[in-house]
N, C-alpha and C positions, 0 to 999 in steps of 0.2 A: 504494500500500500504506500503510495507516495504522499508525503505530508508537505503541505505548503507552509510558508512562514506564518507565524501567528498574527492574525489581524483580528482583534477582539471586537468585531462589529456584528451584532446580532439583531436580526429582526425577521420574524416570519410574517408579521402583520404590518409591514411598512405602509402599504397602500391604504390601509384603513385609518391611518392616523393623520392628523393635521400637522404639517411641518411649517417651520418658520421660513424655509427657503434658503436659509444660510448654509454655506458649505460645512459639512461635517469633517472634511479632510483638509484643514488649512495648512498645517505644517507637517507634523509627523503623523502619518496615517494611523498607526496603531493607537497612539495616545488620543488623538482627536476622535477616532471611531468610538472608543469606549466612553469618552467624555460625552459625546453626542448622544449615544444610545442609553447611557445611564440616566440621561435627562428625559429622553423620549419613550424608551421602552425599558425601564429599569428592571422589570421582572425577568425579561429575556436575558439581560446581561448577567444577573445574579444566577439564573438557572444554568447558563452556559459555564460560568466560572466554577460551579460545583460539579460539572459533568466530567465523565471519562474522556469525552472529546477534548475538553480543555487540557486535561492532564497529558494527553497524547499530542497536543499541539495542532489539533484539527480546528482550523479557524473557519470563520463564516464564509469565506470565499469558496471553500470546498463545496459547500451546499448551495450558496446563494450567488456565486459568481463574483466578479469584481467590477461590474459595470456601474453599480450604484455608488455614487460618490458624494451626493448631497441630498438634501430634502427635495430639491427640484427634480431629481430623477429617481425618486423612490420606486417608481414602477419598473426600473431596470433590474431591481433585485429579483433573482430567479426564485420561484416558489418550487422547491425540489419535490420530485415525485419518488415513487418507490425504487425506480431504477438508479437514482442517485444514491440511495441507501445501499442498494445492491452492489454498487461499485466496491464497497468494502465488506459488506455482509452478504456475500454471494450465496452461501448455503441457506440462510434464513429467507432470502429473497426467492430462491427456487422453491423452497418448502411452501412459502406463502402462496405462490402461484398455483400450487396443487391443492390448497385447502379451501374450505367453504367461505372463509372470510373474503377471499379474492372475488367471490361472486356477489358480494353484498350490493354493490352499485347497480350492476346489470339486472339482478333479480328484482330490485325495487322498480327499475324502469320498465321491466317486463310486465309488471302488474297494470292492468287497464285502469284501475282506480287511481294510480299515481298521477295520471295526466288529467284527472278531474279535480284534484285537490289543490289548495293554495300552494303556489310555488315556494313560498317561504318555508313551508313544512316539509317539502320534498327536496328539491335541489338546493334550496336555501339552508337546509340543515337544522331547522328548528323542530322538525317532527321526524318522520321516517328517515330522512336524509341525514339526520344527526348521527345515526348509527350506520345506516346503509351507505354512507360515504365511502366505506371500506371497499376496495376493489380497484384494480389497475384500470385506468381509463385510457381510451384512445386519444390521440391528438385532437380529433374532431370533437369528442366529448368535452375535453378540457377547454377548447376554444368556445364551445357553446356556453359553458359555465362562465367563462370570462366575459362574454358578451352580455350575460345577464347580471354581471356585477359580483359573481361568486368567485372571488379570487383565491380563496384559501381551501377549496375542496379538492386538494391536489394530491394528498398523500394518505396512505392507510397506516403506515408505521406509527404515526404520532397519535393514533387512536389509543394504543396501549402504552407506548413509550412517549409520553407527552413532551412536547417541545418546551424548552430547549435543553432539558436535562437528558432526555432520551435514556432514561434509567432502566436497566435490566431488572433490578430489584423491584421497581415500581410495577413493571409489567407482570412480574411474578406474583404480586399481591392479588388475592382474589377480588379485592375491591376494584381492580382495574377492569374486571368483567362486569361489575355491577351496573354501570351506566347504561349498558345496552341490554344485558340479559336479565331483565326485570320487567315487572308491570303486567299489563293486560294480556298480551299474547304469549309471553314466555318468561314466567317469573322464576327462572332457574336460580337467581341469586337468593330470592326469598326461600326457595325450597332448600338449597344447600345450607344457607346460613342458619336456618332453624332446625336442620336435621343433625344427626349425630356427627357427621363429618365436619360440619361448620362449627358446632358447639365445641368440639374438641380443638379446632383451630384457634378459636377465640380464647379458650381456656389455656392453651399452650402459649399464646401470644401474651397473656397476662401472667405467665410464669406459674400457673397452677398445674401444669403438666411438665414432666422433664423434657429436656431438649431433644432426646431421641424418641419421644412418643410419636406415634403415627397420627397425623391430622391432615388428611388429604384435602387439597385445594382444587378449585376448578382446573387449574393448569396441570396438576398432577394427573388428573384423569383424562383431560381433553387435549392437553399439549405436553404429553410426557417426554421427559428428557430434553425439554426445550424446543421440540419440533414446532414449526409454524404451520404444519399441514394438518389442520383439524378437520375431521369428518366423523360422522356417527352412522351407525348401521341403519337406523330408521329415518334419519334426516329430519328436517323441520316439520314436514307434513304428516309424518307417521304413516306413510303409504310406501309400497314397494312393488316391484315386479321381479320375478313372476308372481302371480296371485298365490295366496296360501292354498295349500292342498285341501284343507277343510272347505267343503263346498259352500256352506253358509257364509263363512268368513270371506271367501273369495268373492261371493256375490256382494257382500257388504262393502268390501274395499272397492269393488267396481262402482258401486253407487256413489261412494265418496269421490272417486275419480271423476265421475260425471259431474258432480257438483263443483269440482275444481276446474271443470272445463277441459279436462284431459281426454275424456272419452265422450263421444257423441251420445247423448242420452237416448236417441232413437235407435241407432244402429249398434252402439257399443264399440264402434271403430275409433282408433286414435284420432285426435284433432291436431292442429298445428301447435297447440300448447305443449303437447308431448315433446316436440322437437326443442322447445324452449327449456323444458325440464331436463332433457338430455344435455343440452349445451351448457346449462348452468349447474349441472351436477346436483340438482335439488332433491333427488331421490336415488336410492340404489335400484338399478334396473336389471341386475342379474343376481342369481343366487350366490355366485362366486364373490361378487363385489360386496354383497351384504354380509356374507359369512366372514370375509376378510376383516371387515370393520368390527364384527362381533368378536372375532378371535383376538384382535388387538385389545379390546376392552377387557376381555377375560384375563389376558396377560397382565394388564394394568391392575385389575382387581387382585390378582395373585401376588402382588407385591406386599399385600397385607393379609389377605384371606387365602383359603384354599381355592384351587381352580374350580372344584365342584360347587363350592359355595357361591362363587361369583357367577358361574353358569346358571345355577338354580335361581338366583335373584334376578338375573336378566331375563330368564324365561318367564318369571312371574310378571315382569313388565310386559312381555309379549302377550301373555294371557289377558292382561287388563286392556291392551289395545284391542284384542279380539272382542271382548265383552263391551267395551266402549263403542266399537264399530257397529255392533248389533243395535244399540240404542240410536246411534247416529243415523244409520241407514233407515231405520223406522221413521225417524223424524223427517229425513230428506224425502222419503216416499210420500209422506202426508202432504208436504208442501208442493212436491212435484205434481201430485194429483190435482191440486188446486189450479195449477197452470194448465194441466191437460184438459180440465173441465171448464176452463174459461173464467173461473172465479177470480184468479189473478191474471193480469194482463202482462204480456212480455214487454219489458222496458226496451226502448229503442236500441240502447247500446248492447244489450244481451244478445249473444249469438243464437241462443235457444230459449224456448219457453220452459225454463227450468231454473231452479236456484243456481246462482253463480257466486261462489265464495270469493272470487277474485275482485269483486266490487265492494267487499267488506260491508260496511253499514250503509253504503249508498245503494240502497235496494231499488232505486228507480234510475240507476245510471247517472247521467248528467243532471237530470231533473231532480231538484230538491223537494218538489211537491209530490204528494201522494206516494211517498215511499211505503213499501210493504213492511209492516211491523213484524209480521210472522216470519218473514225472511230475516229480519234483524235478530230475532230470538234464535232462529236456526243458526245464523252465523256465530252468534255468541256461544251457542252450544258447541260448535266446532272449534272455533279459534281460542276461546277462553277456557271452557270447561273440559272438553276432550283433551286439550293440551295438558291441563293440570292432572287429569286422571292418570295418564301414562307417564308423563314426565315426573309426577310426584312419586310414582313407583320406582322409576329408575334412579331418582335422587333419594330414595328411601325416606320420604317424608309422609308419614301417615295422614296428617291433617289435610295436606294438599291433595293427596290421592283420593281421600274420601270426601270431606266436607266441601272443599273448594273445587273438587273434580267430579267424581262419580255422583254424589248426592245432587249436585247442581245440574248434572246432565239429566237425571231422572225428573227433576223439577222442570227443566226446559221441555222435556218430552211431554209432560203433563200440560204445560201451558200451550204448546203447539197443538196438541189434541183439542184443547178447549177453544183456542182461536180458530182452528179449522172448522169446528162445529158452528161457531158464530158466523164466520164468513160464508159458509155454505147456506146457512139459514137466511142471511141477509141477501144473498145472491138469488135465492128462490123467491123471496118476496118481490124482487125487482122484476121478475118474469111476468 
């Protein structure tokens, strides 16, 4: 690795600040750079000074170039992307390319609902884009962001190794995962932190357990040995190909895939969305691929437990997906029946007269009027409560698996049954 002379000028956010326009580099570049930025971006200077980069003599020009010389040309500062990090951290960069985090940006933009929501929440990074910013972007994508004024959505590495410290120990803290893996659709942080693994971590952190006590973190299980290529057997959607051998479960998974728009609800044939799923590695599509990820996790579990114990616990999670899918498919069929009988009208943006989970809570597509409430309950059953049911099992959190998961799924099904009854009755009255 080639190290350039130390020039302590740091700024990842130069373009967002108001400058005086006075040159920062009057006499001695190094002295005036730090003098200028200690006044304009003091946090960045302090972070860099405490970093390993600073210790090794890696200055700002390595990442930001040397074109920026004053407040008048702040826009000349390069906003480094992952490839710049990869110049020195080649193994981590290659691993990241293979992992699911690399697909965050493209998977968000593949969702039809993304392009109906406020841009500030999506590409602006105050909603989905705040986490789904992760992912290597093409030059065309980066240019489109710059044209919209989103100058800083350029790098994935700083999601976990925040700028300008870029600390390995920070990224290894489970709290680094918290800002994204929490909340409505995937509360893994809440599950882990309130389950045995998390409580032991916090007890150990407070000195109530010995240093050699086992206390697995998110990274220990999902990024073992420091790998950046994170994947899971069931993936985010909890669906897979080939279909399960059990006939009923196979039919139930097919029903869920129809509601995801991956299978044509009339013919059962794959739609163009399956190609997106394949491209973005959003589900395991072969038995070999699924089993490979499962074996990796069993190996990880075996660092603390016996292999048979880990295998048994993971199979219990599989069984809960199967049972949750039975409830889910029943609910989907009820709502699909309302579309088939004309009780619910197909929204303009929907490809089929069928529930479409990819529109989230916007159950009338672009139109914010006359949204289908029963579809909203159905989506909540899938995205919020089904997720908690099986993810709660895999994270060994009893309360999330039952009260926040399974019990709420049964409540959702009851509400959907009642709503369908009322909708049909109202429809008959109109005839």
